[in-house]
C-alpha positions in Angstrom: 70.9 -77.1 -50.7 72.9 -74.1 -49.4 70.4 -73.4 -46.8 70.9 -77.1 -45.5 74.5 -76.6 -45.2 74.1 -73.2 -43.2 71.7 -74.9 -40.4 73.9 -78.1 -39.9 74.7 -78.9 -36.5 78.2 -77.9 -35.4 80.7 -80.8 -35.8 83.1 -82.3 -33.5 85.9 -79.8 -34.6 83.7 -77.0 -33.3 83.4 -78.5 -29.9 87.2 -78.8 -29.8 87.7 -75.3 -30.4 85.5 -74.3 -28.1 87.1 -76.3 -25.4 90.6 -75.3 -26.2 89.4 -71.3 -26.0 88.2 -72.1 -22.5 91.0 -74.0 -21.4 93.1 -71.0 -22.3 91.0 -68.6 -20.5 91.1 -70.7 -17.5 94.9 -70.8 -17.8 95.2 -66.9 -18.1 93.2 -66.4 -15.0 94.9 -68.9 -13.1 98.2 -67.4 -13.8 97.0 -64.0 -13.1 95.9 -65.4 -9.4 99.3 -67.2 -9.0 101.1 -64.1 -9.8 98.9 -62.0 -7.7 99.3 -64.4 -4.7 103.1 -64.3 -5.2 103.5 -60.5 -5.0 103.1 -60.2 -1.3 105.5 -57.0 -1.1 104.6 -53.9 0.6 105.6 -50.1 0.4 107.3 -49.0 3.8 109.4 -46.0 4.8 112.9 -45.9 5.0 115.6 -43.3 5.6 117.9 -41.8 3.0 121.1 -41.7 5.2 122.0 -42.6 8.8 120.5 -40.7 11.4 121.1 -40.0 15.0 118.6 -40.7 17.8 116.8 -37.4 18.7 116.4 -36.4 15.0 113.1 -34.6 14.0 112.3 -36.4 10.5 111.7 -34.1 7.6 110.6 -34.7 3.9 114.2 -34.7 2.8 115.2 -37.7 5.4 112.6 -40.1 4.0 111.9 -42.4 1.0 109.6 -45.2 0.3 110.9 -48.7 -0.6 109.2 -51.7 -1.9 109.9 -54.8 0.0 108.5 -58.2 1.0 108.0 -58.9 4.8 107.4 -62.0 6.6 105.9 -63.0 9.9 106.4 -59.9 12.8 108.3 -57.9 10.1 104.8 -56.9 8.5 104.1 -54.9 11.5 107.4 -54.0 12.7 108.1 -51.5 10.1 106.2 -48.4 9.0 103.8 -48.8 6.0 103.8 -46.4 3.8 99.7 -46.2 3.5 99.8 -45.1 7.4 100.8 -41.8 7.0 103.8 -39.5 6.8 106.2 -39.4 9.3 107.8 -36.3 8.7 107.8 -34.4 12.0 107.9 -37.4 14.3 111.3 -38.0 16.4 113.7 -40.9 15.9 114.1 -42.6 19.4 117.0 -44.6 18.2 119.8 -44.1 15.4 119.0 -45.5 12.1 121.7 -46.6 9.5 121.7 -45.5 6.1 118.9 -47.0 3.9 117.4 -48.6 7.1 113.8 -49.5 7.0 111.6 -47.1 9.5 110.7 -49.3 12.5 107.1 -48.1 14.1 109.0 -48.6 17.7 111.8 -46.3 16.5 109.3 -43.0 16.2 108.2 -40.9 19.3 106.1 -37.8 19.3 107.8 -34.4 19.0 109.5 -33.7 22.4 110.2 -37.6 22.9 113.4 -38.1 24.7 115.7 -40.5 22.7 116.6 -43.6 24.2 120.2 -44.6 25.1 122.4 -47.6 24.1 124.5 -49.1 27.1 127.2 -51.7 26.9 127.2 -54.5 29.4 130.4 -55.9 30.1 129.9 -59.8 30.8 131.4 -63.0 31.1 130.0 -65.9 29.0 128.4 -67.5 32.1 126.4 -64.3 32.7 125.5 -63.5 29.3 122.9 -66.3 29.1 125.8 -68.9 28.7 127.1 -67.5 25.6 123.7 -67.6 24.1 122.4 -63.7 24.0 121.2 -62.4 20.8 120.3 -59.3 19.0 116.6 -58.8 19.2 116.5 -60.8 22.6 114.3 -58.8 25.7 116.1 -59.2 28.9 116.0 -58.1 32.5 119.2 -57.1 34.0 119.9 -58.2 37.5 122.5 -56.9 39.8 124.1 -58.6 42.9 126.3 -56.9 45.2 127.7 -57.1 48.8 125.4 -55.0 51.5 126.1 -55.2 55.1 128.1 -58.6 54.6 125.6 -60.3 52.6 124.5 -60.4 48.9 121.8 -58.9 47.5 120.3 -59.1 44.1 117.9 -56.2 42.5 116.6 -55.7 38.8 118.7 -52.9 37.5 116.5 -52.9 34.4 113.3 -54.4 33.0 112.4 -55.9 29.7 115.3 -54.4 27.7 115.8 -54.9 24.2 119.3 -56.3 23.2 120.6 -54.3 19.9 124.1 -56.0 19.6 126.5 -58.5 21.0 130.5 -58.2 20.8 131.5 -61.8 21.7 135.0 -63.3 21.2 135.2 -65.6 17.9 136.9 -68.3 19.9 138.4 -69.3 23.6 136.9 -68.0 26.9 138.8 -67.1 29.7 137.4 -67.6 33.5 136.6 -64.2 35.3 137.4 -62.0 31.8 134.5 -59.7 30.3 134.4 -61.7 27.2 131.2 -60.2 25.8 129.8 -56.7 25.6 126.1 -56.7 25.3 124.1 -53.5 24.0 121.1 -52.9 25.4 118.6 -49.9 24.6 117.3 -48.1 27.7 115.5 -45.2 28.8 117.7 -42.3 29.8 116.9 -42.6 33.5 117.7 -46.6 33.3 120.9 -45.5 31.7 122.2 -44.0 34.8 121.0 -47.2 36.9 123.0 -49.2 34.6 126.1 -47.3 34.9 126.1 -47.3 38.6 125.3 -51.2 38.4 128.3 -51.7 36.0 130.8 -50.2 38.5 129.4 -51.6 41.6 128.0 -55.0 40.9 127.7 -58.2 39.0 125.5 -58.5 36.2 123.5 -61.3 34.7 121.0 -61.4 32.1 117.6 -63.1 32.3 115.8 -63.6 28.9 112.1 -62.4 29.0 110.4 -65.2 26.9 107.4 -64.4 24.9 
């Protein structure tokens, strides 16, 4: 009689127990997948303190930060897996704790860029719609021999700052100062254009 009990077919309660264990296992696996997919953070390089353009980076200048990046920012900043940037030169100034942009790194001996402020009226500053991060051409118009001549003073430069009035505009007044980042030689051309021509911005569309 005892042998018959040991060999009996498993009851419905045994099947329910197995099903419950399978459901628990599926839940654990699914939860791990959700957590893994949610963690899109990456480790990138950043500077510890504010550094001027022309700084040759050292180990003490650098730190690593784990951040979540989206869209173009995934390739904009230097991934920590891409190597140590010590020994590279900053081509522009970085703020305290700022992430290290790939575009701000030059090889040793690289000449840093310059930032030039362009005084513009609202109408000439893309109707007041110029924004930091825009890529623009700077057009200059001056009188030559009694005729107006327009030429390109700078091509494909990046806007790094905009100082605009909070309210109110007066015709003919330089309401905006638009900061653009340029090569040293272009900075000289822009300085001459500021003093001898009227400037316009033309946004470069992607």
